C-alpha positions as CSV (number, residue, x, y, z in Angstrom):
1,M,0.0,0.0,0.0
2,A,1.3,3.4,-0.9
3,K,2.4,5.6,1.9
4,P,0.2,8.7,2.6
5,K,1.8,11.9,1.5
6,V,2.0,14.9,3.9
7,L,3.0,18.5,3.1
8,I,4.4,20.7,5.9
9,S,3.9,24.2,4.6
10,D,5.0,26.2,7.7
11,E,8.1,26.1,9.9
12,L,7.8,23.1,12.3
13,S,10.3,21.4,14.5
14,P,12.6,19.0,12.5
15,R,11.4,16.3,14.9
16,S,7.9,16.5,13.4
17,I,9.4,15.4,10.0
18,E,11.0,12.5,11.7
19,I,7.8,11.4,13.3
20,F,5.8,11.5,10.1
21,S,8.6,9.3,8.5
22,E,8.8,6.9,11.4
23,R,5.1,6.4,11.4
24,G,5.0,5.5,7.7
25,C,4.2,8.7,5.9
26,D,6.0,10.4,3.0
27,V,6.6,14.0,4.0
28,D,7.7,17.1,2.1
29,F,8.8,20.2,4.0
30,K,8.1,23.3,2.0
31,P,7.6,26.3,4.3
32,G,6.9,29.8,2.9
33,L,4.8,28.8,-0.1
34,K,2.8,31.5,-1.8
35,P,-0.9,30.9,-2.1
36,A,-0.6,30.1,-5.9
37,E,2.3,27.7,-5.2
38,L,0.3,25.9,-2.5
39,R,-2.7,25.6,-4.8
40,A,-0.5,24.1,-7.5
41,I,0.8,21.2,-5.4
42,V,-1.7,20.6,-2.6
43,G,-3.6,18.1,-4.8
44,N,-0.7,15.6,-4.4
45,Y,-1.2,15.2,-0.6
46,E,-3.4,13.4,1.9
47,G,-2.3,15.6,4.8
48,L,-1.4,19.2,5.3
49,A,0.5,20.3,8.4
50,I,0.4,24.1,9.1
51,R,0.9,26.8,11.7
52,S,-0.6,30.3,11.4
53,A,1.1,31.4,8.2
54,T,-0.6,29.1,5.7
55,K,-4.1,30.1,4.8
56,V,-6.2,27.1,4.0
57,T,-8.9,28.8,2.0
58,A,-11.8,27.4,0.0
59,E,-9.7,28.0,-3.1
60,V,-6.9,25.9,-1.7
61,L,-9.3,23.1,-0.7
62,A,-10.9,23.1,-4.1
63,E,-7.5,22.0,-5.5
64,A,-6.9,19.4,-2.7
65,K,-8.6,16.5,-4.3
66,K,-6.8,13.9,-2.2
67,L,-6.7,15.8,1.1
68,K,-8.0,14.0,4.1
69,V,-6.7,16.0,7.1
70,V,-5.4,19.5,7.9
71,G,-3.4,19.6,11.1
72,R,-2.8,23.0,12.9
73,A,0.2,23.0,15.2
74,G,-1.4,25.3,17.8
75,I,-4.8,26.3,19.0
76,G,-6.2,29.0,16.6
77,V,-7.7,27.8,13.3
78,D,-9.0,31.0,11.9
79,N,-6.6,30.6,9.0
80,V,-8.5,27.5,8.0
81,D,-11.9,27.6,6.3
82,I,-13.5,24.9,8.4
83,K,-16.8,25.1,6.7
84,A,-15.2,24.5,3.3
85,A,-13.0,21.7,4.7
86,T,-16.1,20.0,6.2
87,A,-18.0,20.2,3.0
88,R,-15.1,18.4,1.3
89,G,-14.7,15.7,4.0
90,V,-11.4,17.1,5.2
91,V,-10.8,16.6,9.0
92,V,-9.4,19.7,10.7
93,M,-7.3,19.1,13.8
94,N,-5.5,21.4,16.2
95,T,-3.3,20.9,19.3
96,P,-5.1,22.8,22.0
97,F,-2.9,21.7,24.9
98,G,0.7,22.0,23.6
99,N,1.1,25.7,24.1
100,A,-1.4,26.3,26.9
101,I,1.2,26.9,29.6
102,T,3.4,29.2,27.6
103,T,0.4,31.3,26.4
104,A,-0.9,31.6,30.0
105,E,2.6,32.6,31.2
106,H,2.8,35.2,28.5
107,A,-0.5,36.7,29.7
108,I,0.9,36.9,33.2
109,A,4.1,38.4,31.9
110,L,2.1,41.2,30.1
111,M,0.2,41.8,33.3
112,F,3.4,42.5,35.1
113,A,4.8,44.5,32.3
114,V,1.7,46.7,32.1
115,A,1.4,47.0,35.9
116,R,5.1,48.2,36.3
117,Q,5.6,49.9,32.9
118,V,8.6,47.7,32.3
119,P,9.2,48.4,28.6
120,D,9.0,52.2,28.9
121,A,11.2,52.1,32.0
122,N,13.7,50.0,30.2
123,A,13.8,52.3,27.2
124,S,14.2,55.4,29.5
125,T,17.0,53.9,31.6
126,Q,19.0,52.7,28.6
127,A,18.6,56.2,27.1
128,G,20.6,57.5,30.0
129,K,17.7,58.9,32.0
130,W,17.0,58.0,35.6
131,E,13.2,58.7,35.8
132,K,12.5,56.9,39.0
133,N,9.5,59.0,39.9
134,R,8.0,58.8,36.5
135,F,7.2,55.1,36.6
136,M,4.9,54.5,39.4
137,G,3.4,51.1,39.1
138,T,0.8,49.0,41.0
139,E,0.9,45.6,42.7
140,L,-0.9,42.5,41.5
141,S,-1.4,41.1,45.0
142,F,-5.0,41.5,46.3
143,K,-6.2,42.9,43.0
144,T,-9.2,41.4,41.2
145,L,-8.4,39.6,37.9
146,G,-11.3,39.3,35.6
147,L,-11.1,36.3,33.3
148,I,-13.2,36.3,30.1
149,G,-12.9,32.6,29.2
150,C,-11.9,30.0,31.8
151,G,-11.0,27.0,29.6
152,N,-7.7,25.4,29.3
153,I,-5.5,28.5,29.1
154,G,-7.8,30.6,31.3
155,S,-7.7,28.1,34.1
156,I,-3.9,28.1,34.1
157,V,-3.9,31.9,34.2
158,A,-6.3,31.6,37.2
159,E,-4.0,29.2,39.0
160,R,-1.0,31.5,38.5
161,A,-2.9,34.6,39.5
162,L,-4.1,32.9,42.7
163,G,-0.5,32.1,43.5
164,L,0.2,35.8,43.3
165,K,-2.6,36.4,45.9
166,M,-5.0,37.9,43.4
167,R,-8.8,37.4,43.5
168,V,-10.1,35.8,40.4
169,L,-13.5,36.5,38.9
170,A,-14.3,34.4,35.8
171,Y,-16.9,34.8,33.1
172,D,-17.4,31.7,31.0
173,P,-20.8,30.3,30.0
174,F,-19.4,26.7,30.1
175,L,-17.8,27.0,33.5
176,S,-19.6,24.8,36.0
177,D,-20.0,25.6,39.7
178,Q,-18.0,22.5,40.5
179,R,-15.1,23.4,38.2
180,A,-15.1,27.0,39.6
181,T,-14.8,25.6,43.1
182,E,-12.0,23.3,42.1
183,L,-10.1,26.2,40.5
184,G,-10.8,28.5,43.5
185,V,-12.4,31.2,41.3
186,E,-15.6,33.1,41.6
187,K,-18.1,32.8,38.7
188,G,-19.6,36.0,37.5
189,T,-21.5,37.5,34.6
190,L,-19.7,39.6,31.9
191,D,-21.0,42.8,33.4
192,Q,-19.7,41.8,36.9
193,V,-16.3,41.2,35.5
194,L,-16.3,44.5,33.7
195,E,-17.5,46.4,36.8
196,R,-15.3,44.8,39.4
197,A,-12.0,43.8,37.7
198,D,-8.7,45.7,38.2
199,F,-7.1,43.6,35.4
200,I,-9.0,41.9,32.6
201,T,-7.5,39.1,30.4
202,V,-9.4,37.4,27.6
203,H,-9.0,33.7,26.8
204,T,-11.7,32.7,24.3
205,P,-11.7,31.6,20.7
206,L,-12.9,34.1,18.1
207,T,-16.4,33.2,17.2
208,E,-19.6,35.1,16.2
209,Q,-20.5,35.1,19.9
210,T,-17.1,36.3,21.2
211,K,-16.2,38.7,18.4
212,N,-15.7,42.2,19.8
213,I,-16.6,41.0,23.3
214,L,-14.7,43.9,24.7
215,S,-16.5,46.5,22.6
216,R,-16.4,50.2,23.3
217,A,-19.7,49.9,25.1
218,N,-18.4,47.1,27.3
219,L,-15.0,48.8,27.9
220,M,-16.9,51.9,29.2
221,K,-18.5,49.7,31.9
222,T,-15.0,49.0,33.4
223,R,-13.7,50.8,36.4
224,K,-11.3,53.7,35.8
225,G,-7.7,52.5,35.9
226,V,-8.4,49.0,34.6
227,R,-5.7,47.2,32.8
228,I,-6.5,45.0,29.7
229,V,-4.5,42.0,28.4
230,N,-5.2,40.1,25.2
231,C,-3.1,37.0,24.4
232,A,-6.0,35.1,22.8
233,R,-7.1,36.3,19.3
234,G,-7.3,39.5,17.5
235,G,-10.9,40.8,17.0
236,L,-11.9,40.1,20.6
237,V,-11.2,43.7,21.7
238,D,-12.1,47.0,20.0
239,E,-8.6,48.3,19.3
240,L,-9.7,51.8,18.5
241,A,-11.7,52.0,21.7
242,V,-8.8,50.8,23.8
243,R,-6.5,53.5,22.2
244,D,-9.1,56.3,23.0
245,L,-9.5,55.1,26.6
246,L,-5.7,54.8,27.1
247,V,-5.4,58.4,25.9
248,S,-8.2,59.6,28.1
249,G,-6.8,57.7,31.1
250,H,-9.8,55.5,31.7
251,I,-7.7,52.4,30.9
252,A,-4.4,52.6,32.8
253,G,-2.5,50.2,30.7
254,A,-2.9,47.5,28.0
255,G,-0.9,44.5,26.8
256,F,-1.6,43.1,23.4
257,D,0.0,40.0,21.8
258,V,-2.6,39.6,19.1
259,F,-4.2,41.9,16.6
260,T,-7.1,42.1,14.3
261,E,-4.8,42.0,11.3
262,E,-1.5,40.2,11.4
263,P,1.4,40.6,10.8
264,A,0.6,44.0,12.5
265,K,3.0,46.3,10.7
266,Q,0.6,49.1,11.4
267,N,-2.2,49.3,14.0
268,V,-4.4,52.0,15.5
269,L,-3.0,51.0,19.0
270,F,0.6,51.7,18.2
271,G,1.9,54.8,19.9
272,A,-0.8,54.9,22.6
273,P,0.4,55.6,26.2
274,N,1.0,52.8,28.6
275,L,0.7,50.2,25.9
276,V,2.9,47.0,25.7
277,C,2.8,45.0,22.4
278,T,4.5,41.8,21.4
279,P,4.3,40.1,18.0
280,H,2.0,37.1,18.7
281,L,4.5,35.5,21.1
282,G,2.0,33.5,23.2
283,A,3.2,30.2,21.9
284,S,6.8,31.2,21.2
285,T,8.8,29.1,23.6
286,V,11.1,26.3,22.7
287,E,9.0,23.9,24.7
288,A,5.7,24.9,23.2
289,Q,7.0,24.8,19.6
290,E,8.4,21.4,20.1
291,N,5.2,20.1,21.8
292,V,2.7,21.3,19.2
293,A,4.9,20.1,16.3
294,L,5.2,16.6,17.8
295,Q,1.5,16.4,18.6
296,V,0.3,17.5,15.2
297,A,2.6,14.9,13.5
298,E,1.4,12.2,15.8
299,Q,-2.3,13.0,15.4
300,M,-2.1,13.3,11.6
301,S,-0.1,10.1,11.2
302,D,-2.6,8.2,13.4
303,Y,-5.5,9.4,11.4
304,L,-4.0,8.7,8.0
305,L,-2.7,5.2,9.0
306,T,-5.2,3.9,11.5
307,G,-8.3,6.2,11.3
308,A,-7.8,7.5,14.9
309,V,-9.2,11.1,15.2
310,V,-7.8,13.3,18.0
311,N,-8.6,17.0,18.7
312,S,-10.7,17.4,15.6
313,L,-12.9,20.4,15.2
314,N,-15.3,18.9,12.7
315,M,-15.4,15.2,13.4
316,P,-16.0,13.0,16.5
317,N,-12.7,12.0,18.2
318,V,-11.7,8.3,17.8
319,T,-8.8,6.9,19.7
320,A,-6.2,4.6,18.2
321,E,-7.6,1.8,20.4
322,E,-11.2,2.5,19.2
323,A,-10.5,2.7,15.5
324,P,-10.0,-1.0,14.8
325,K,-13.0,-1.9,16.9
326,L,-15.2,0.6,15.1
327,A,-14.1,-0.3,11.6
328,P,-16.6,-3.2,11.0
329,Y,-19.4,-1.3,12.6
330,L,-18.7,1.7,10.4
331,N,-19.1,-0.6,7.4
332,L,-22.4,-1.9,8.7
333,A,-23.7,1.6,9.6
334,E,-22.9,3.0,6.2
335,K,-24.6,0.1,4.4
336,L,-27.7,0.3,6.6
337,G,-27.9,4.0,5.9
338,S,-27.4,3.4,2.2
339,F,-30.1,0.7,2.2
340,A,-32.7,3.1,3.7
341,G,-31.5,6.0,1.5
342,Q,-31.8,4.0,-1.7
343,L,-35.4,3.1,-0.9
344,T,-36.4,6.7,-0.3
345,D,-37.8,8.9,-3.0
346,T,-39.4,11.6,-0.9
347,E,-38.2,14.3,1.4
348,I,-36.6,12.9,4.6
349,K,-37.9,14.5,7.9
350,A,-36.1,12.5,10.5
351,V,-33.5,9.8,11.0
352,S,-33.2,7.7,14.2
353,I,-30.2,5.4,14.9
354,E,-30.5,2.9,17.7
355,Y,-27.7,0.7,19.1
356,E,-28.2,-2.5,21.1
357,G,-25.7,-4.9,22.7
358,Q,-21.9,-4.6,22.5
359,V,-22.0,-1.8,20.0
360,A,-23.9,0.4,22.4
361,A,-20.7,0.5,24.6
362,L,-18.6,1.9,21.8
363,N,-18.1,5.5,20.6
364,I,-21.3,5.8,18.5
365,K,-20.8,9.3,17.2
366,P,-18.8,8.3,14.1
367,L,-21.1,5.4,13.5
368,S,-24.1,7.8,13.4
369,Q,-22.3,10.1,11.1
370,V,-21.4,7.4,8.6
371,A,-25.0,6.0,8.8
372,L,-26.3,9.5,8.0
373,M,-23.9,9.8,5.1
374,G,-25.3,6.5,3.7
375,V,-28.8,7.8,4.0
376,L,-28.1,11.1,2.2
377,R,-25.6,10.0,-0.5
378,P,-28.2,8.5,-2.9
379,Q,-29.6,12.1,-3.1
380,L,-26.4,14.0,-2.6
381,D,-23.3,12.5,-4.0
382,T,-21.1,15.2,-2.4
383,V,-22.1,14.2,1.2
384,N,-19.4,12.5,3.3
385,M,-18.8,11.3,6.8
386,V,-17.5,14.7,7.9
387,N,-20.2,17.0,6.5
388,A,-23.2,14.7,6.8
389,P,-24.5,16.3,10.1
390,A,-24.1,19.8,8.7
391,V,-26.0,18.7,5.5
392,A,-28.8,17.2,7.6
393,R,-29.1,20.4,9.6
394,E,-29.3,22.5,6.5
395,R,-32.1,20.3,5.2
396,G,-34.0,20.4,8.5
397,I,-33.6,16.7,9.2
398,D,-34.0,15.7,12.8
399,V,-31.3,13.2,13.8
400,A,-31.6,11.1,17.0
401,E,-29.2,8.6,18.6
402,V,-30.5,6.0,21.1
403,K,-28.6,3.5,23.1
404,H,-30.4,0.4,24.5
405,E,-28.9,-1.8,27.3
406,R,-31.5,-4.5,26.7
407,D,-30.5,-7.9,25.5
408,S,-31.2,-9.1,21.9
409,D,-30.8,-12.2,19.9
410,Y,-27.5,-10.8,18.5
411,H,-24.3,-9.6,20.2
412,S,-24.9,-6.2,18.5
413,L,-27.7,-4.5,16.5
414,I,-27.9,-1.2,14.7
415,R,-31.4,-0.1,13.7
416,L,-31.9,2.8,11.4
417,S,-35.4,4.4,11.1
418,L,-36.1,6.9,8.4
419,T,-39.2,9.1,8.5
420,T,-40.7,10.9,5.5
421,E,-44.1,12.7,5.1
422,K,-45.6,9.4,4.1
423,Y,-44.1,6.7,6.3
424,T,-41.4,5.6,8.8
425,R,-39.2,2.7,7.5
426,S,-36.7,0.8,9.6
427,V,-33.8,-1.5,8.7
428,T,-31.7,-3.4,11.2
429,G,-28.3,-5.0,10.8
430,T,-25.7,-6.9,12.7
431,L,-22.2,-8.4,12.2
432,F,-21.8,-12.1,11.6
433,G,-18.5,-13.4,13.0
434,G,-17.7,-9.9,14.2
435,R,-16.9,-8.7,10.6
436,H,-19.5,-9.5,8.1
437,P,-22.5,-7.1,7.8
438,R,-25.9,-8.5,7.4
439,V,-29.5,-7.2,7.2
440,V,-31.6,-9.0,9.8
441,E,-34.9,-7.0,9.9
442,I,-36.7,-4.7,7.5
443,K,-39.9,-2.8,8.5
444,G,-40.3,-5.2,11.5
445,I,-40.0,-8.3,9.3
446,D,-37.2,-10.8,10.1
447,I,-35.0,-11.5,7.1
448,E,-31.3,-12.3,6.8
449,A,-29.2,-11.2,3.8
450,E,-25.8,-10.0,2.8
451,F,-25.2,-6.7,1.1
452,A,-24.3,-7.1,-2.6
453,P,-23.4,-5.0,-5.7
454,H,-26.6,-6.0,-7.5
455,M,-29.8,-6.6,-5.4
456,L,-33.5,-6.5,-5.9
457,Y,-35.7,-5.3,-3.1
458,I,-39.3,-6.3,-3.5
459,T,-42.3,-5.9,-1.2
460,N,-45.3,-7.9,-2.2
461,D,-48.5,-9.5,-1.0
462,D,-47.8,-13.0,0.3
463,K,-49.5,-15.1,-2.2
464,P,-48.7,-18.5,-3.8
465,G,-46.8,-18.5,-7.1
466,F,-45.0,-15.1,-6.7
467,I,-41.5,-16.5,-6.3
468,G,-42.0,-18.7,-9.4
469,R,-43.1,-15.8,-11.6
470,L,-40.2,-13.6,-10.4
471,G,-37.7,-16.4,-11.1
472,T,-39.1,-16.9,-14.6
473,I,-38.9,-13.2,-15.5
474,L,-35.3,-13.0,-14.3
475,G,-34.4,-16.2,-16.2
476,E,-36.0,-15.1,-19.4
477,N,-33.9,-11.9,-19.2
478,K,-30.7,-13.8,-18.6
479,V,-30.2,-12.6,-15.1
480,N,-28.8,-15.2,-12.7
481,I,-30.0,-15.4,-9.1
482,A,-27.1,-15.7,-6.6
483,T,-29.1,-15.8,-3.4
484,F,-32.8,-15.4,-2.5
485,H,-33.9,-14.2,0.9
486,L,-37.6,-14.0,2.0
487,G,-39.5,-12.7,5.0
488,R,-43.1,-12.0,5.9
489,D,-45.1,-10.5,8.8
490,K,-47.7,-13.3,8.7
491,P,-49.1,-15.9,6.2
492,G,-51.0,-14.0,3.5
493,G,-49.8,-10.7,4.8
494,S,-46.9,-8.5,3.6
495,A,-43.7,-10.1,2.3
496,I,-40.2,-8.9,1.4
497,A,-37.8,-10.5,-1.0
498,L,-34.1,-9.6,-1.2
499,V,-32.6,-11.1,-4.3
500,Q,-28.9,-11.0,-5.0
501,V,-28.2,-11.2,-8.8
502,D,-25.1,-11.5,-10.9
503,Q,-26.1,-9.0,-13.6
504,P,-27.3,-5.4,-13.4
505,I,-31.1,-4.9,-13.6
506,S,-32.1,-2.6,-16.4
507,P,-35.0,-0.1,-16.0
508,T,-37.0,-2.0,-18.5
509,L,-36.6,-5.3,-16.5
510,L,-37.4,-3.5,-13.3
511,A,-40.6,-2.2,-14.8
512,K,-41.6,-5.8,-15.8
513,I,-41.0,-6.9,-12.2
514,A,-43.0,-4.1,-10.7
515,A,-45.9,-5.0,-13.0
516,V,-46.1,-8.5,-11.6
517,E,-49.4,-9.2,-9.7
518,G,-49.0,-8.5,-6.0
519,V,-45.8,-6.4,-6.2
520,V,-46.1,-3.3,-4.0
521,Q,-42.6,-1.9,-4.5
522,A,-39.6,-3.0,-6.6
523,K,-36.2,-1.3,-6.3
524,V,-32.7,-2.0,-7.5
525,L,-30.1,-1.6,-4.7
526,G,-26.3,-1.7,-4.9
527,F,-23.6,-1.7,-2.2
């Protein structure tokens, strides 16, 4: 089997190249590519490893015909068009923990620098001045630090601040009472943080909800003399408002490591009084750069070679241990979804996926996504495992997952129910021998059949002579029957036939079969 090819288009640790090679990938190291150069070669690769310089735009992704994964060495992924990547089935990963400590420490460093005016005092002293009375600072001890965002990095900042004898007030919609107690911080609303904090640091991703969270209006709610630090993302803070408030004295000092536009060769903040700026150094330590480079190489290699998904932003995580266990169930789930999707000609309203037995103890999220892909693909050939949930949401399809602990006749069962305006249809499957997918129930009727490239699905009235007539028609049209599987709800009731054949069924032949007395529905299926 050919080795997966990976392109590293930004500066990463040389050790990351070694890891890709050791794991079994072919890797090319080409940092500094221009956008046109990247578009010209990206189609040759299954993996793309980046930092912040490479912009993975929709135009780049359109040329990336083989691409399976983009790995960002670091936290922020605003240089990746995740929506476009998802639509094309490309997994987007980051390394959220590799530079957490170093970014948190940089925020603390900026707090000290702003509190004691270290850069200005340094410049003055080295210029031969001795302006001891000019640089009157303030202590951090016993001040209130307002955290906006108390996730991985924010919680480390809180820990360090508590060690400095600061009081910590945190605003984070996802911070639980228990977690706040464990950290030793007080939970508060955004307005409470703005009104009470002596120092404010932001530690949130840049989303529609957090964009401009420190707007001019919110900054005006802060107490006079507040100090602001942003080591998270540009765009979280209104830079012009901060400049105006630094000039007026309402904000006593500010430290910025990130900016709305980077590289920030020019910025409205520059030249403001009591301002400390650094060029996006939050992750710039030897330890952090090594950590994130190694992590992204390991994560991408695992995905390309084993299917393990770690720290993905658009796909359920799957550990290396889970991947081989899930593989046969992924095959079953996709085929069940495809079975139901191929039988459906009307608009889908809802999809329910139920799990029983041993499979219910596994990570079912990827199973549900691949089942949903199977359902939608007969109508949308661009749907894939990654974008299936997004496509379902766009179409207003309600998707439900249900786990059952009850026992069944099989070690594991997956039941997929599909609802349209006219009906709800279910199909159930299992694995024989732990590897071979089988249909074992359709619309509540027991039936056991393999999935095959050429199949006839027929529902009919259970009357004598039907099977003979069907066999005759197929024989007359030189179609050989490989297997014949039958089921019914009761004698003389509704019956189902699943017929595996060796030759494709033409539309003309299918019309003949559909015209046989007693046939309710006749469909050609393929897997």
